C-alpha positions in Angstrom: 35.3 3.8 63.3 34.9 6.1 60.3 33.2 3.5 58.2 30.9 2.4 60.7 30.1 6.5 60.9 29.8 6.6 57.1 27.9 3.6 56.7 25.5 4.9 59.6 25.2 7.7 57.6 24.3 6.4 54.1 21.4 4.3 56.3 20.1 7.3 57.6 20.5 9.2 54.4 18.8 6.6 52.6 16.1 6.1 55.1 15.5 9.6 55.0 14.8 9.5 51.1 12.7 6.3 51.1 10.6 7.9 53.6 10.2 11.3 52.0 8.6 9.5 49.2 6.0 8.5 51.2 5.1 11.7 52.1 1.5 13.2 50.6 2.4 15.0 47.8 0.3 17.9 49.1 2.6 18.3 52.2 5.9 18.3 50.1 4.7 21.2 47.2 3.4 24.6 47.5 0.1 25.3 46.0 0.2 26.3 42.3 -0.8 29.7 41.4 -4.2 30.0 40.1 -3.6 31.6 37.3 -0.3 33.4 36.2 0.3 37.2 36.4 1.0 39.1 33.5 2.9 41.9 33.8 0.2 45.5 32.9 -2.3 43.6 34.0 -5.7 45.0 35.9 -5.9 44.0 39.5 -9.0 45.3 40.4 -10.6 41.7 39.6 -8.5 39.9 42.3 -10.1 38.7 45.6 -8.7 38.8 48.7 -5.5 40.6 48.2 -2.9 41.9 50.9 -1.1 44.6 52.0 2.6 43.4 51.7 4.5 46.7 52.8 3.1 50.3 53.2 4.5 53.6 54.0 3.4 57.3 54.5 4.7 60.5 53.5 5.0 63.6 55.5 1.9 65.1 53.9 0.0 62.2 54.7 -0.6 60.1 51.4 -0.5 56.5 52.1 1.6 53.9 49.8 0.9 50.2 49.7 2.6 47.3 48.2 -0.5 45.1 47.5 0.0 41.3 46.3 -2.3 38.6 45.5 -1.4 35.0 46.7 -3.1 32.8 44.1 -2.1 34.6 41.1 1.8 35.7 42.3 0.5 39.5 41.4 1.8 43.0 43.1 0.8 46.0 42.6 0.8 49.8 44.1 -1.9 51.8 45.6 -2.0 55.3 46.9 -4.5 56.4 49.0 -5.4 60.1 50.5 -3.6 61.5 47.3 -3.4 65.1 45.7 -3.8 65.7 42.3 -0.3 65.3 40.5 1.1 62.5 43.3 2.3 59.8 41.7 3.2 56.0 42.3 4.9 52.9 41.1 6.3 49.5 41.4 10.3 49.4 41.5 11.2 45.2 40.8 14.5 43.1 41.4 15.8 39.9 41.0 16.5 39.5 44.9 17.3 41.9 47.3 21.4 41.9 47.3 20.7 42.9 43.4 18.4 46.3 44.9 20.8 46.9 47.4 23.4 47.2 44.6 20.8 49.6 42.6 19.9 47.0 40.1 16.4 47.2 39.5 13.5 47.6 36.9 12.4 51.2 37.7 9.0 53.0 37.7 6.5 50.2 36.3 3.0 51.3 35.8 3.9 54.9 36.7 0.5 56.2 37.5 -0.4 60.0 38.4 -3.7 61.0 40.4 -6.1 63.0 38.5 -8.8 64.6 40.5 -9.0 61.2 42.4 -7.4 61.2 46.0 -6.6 56.8 45.4 -5.2 55.2 42.7 -3.3 51.5 41.6 -1.2 50.9 39.2 -1.4 48.1 36.8 -0.2 44.6 38.3 3.2 42.8 37.6 4.0 39.6 38.3 6.8 39.0 41.3 7.9 35.7 39.6 9.8 35.6 42.8 11.6 38.3 42.6 11.0 41.2 44.9 9.3 44.6 45.1 8.3 47.7 46.3 5.8 50.5 45.8 6.8 53.9 45.7 5.6 57.1 44.9 5.6 61.5 45.1 4.0 63.3 47.0 4.4 67.2 47.9 8.0 66.7 46.0 8.7 63.9 48.6 9.6 60.2 47.0 9.1 57.2 49.4 9.4 53.8 49.2 8.1 50.7 50.8 10.4 47.9 52.4 11.5 45.6 49.2 9.3 42.6 49.7 
């Protein structure tokens, strides 16, 4: 009886493998990045970025983790800030490493001058997790990891 089930399982696995070869390649593969993101690149020319995560400080400063799907670039943006408010990114290999406190800290650290908004340099997420953090009025806040 178990031989019958094993034979049926092998036949199903073979059929699934053959069927997988007949699927159009575009349905199997994720779209390739338009271009590779280089650490410390300028994100200002990237069209249609999105806000992956955001957090607001008690003083009303908005911190955002911005992301561009086509390149895999991530960067931080601060809005409604005041002079000397700062923003940076943290990057970890995965959520478990981040939870254990093991990450690359303060990537792209930037501090506001007289402007009320600012963004960091972009960094390649390279399938890692990232967050935007900042300090405003002595309070440090971070977005959730993404």
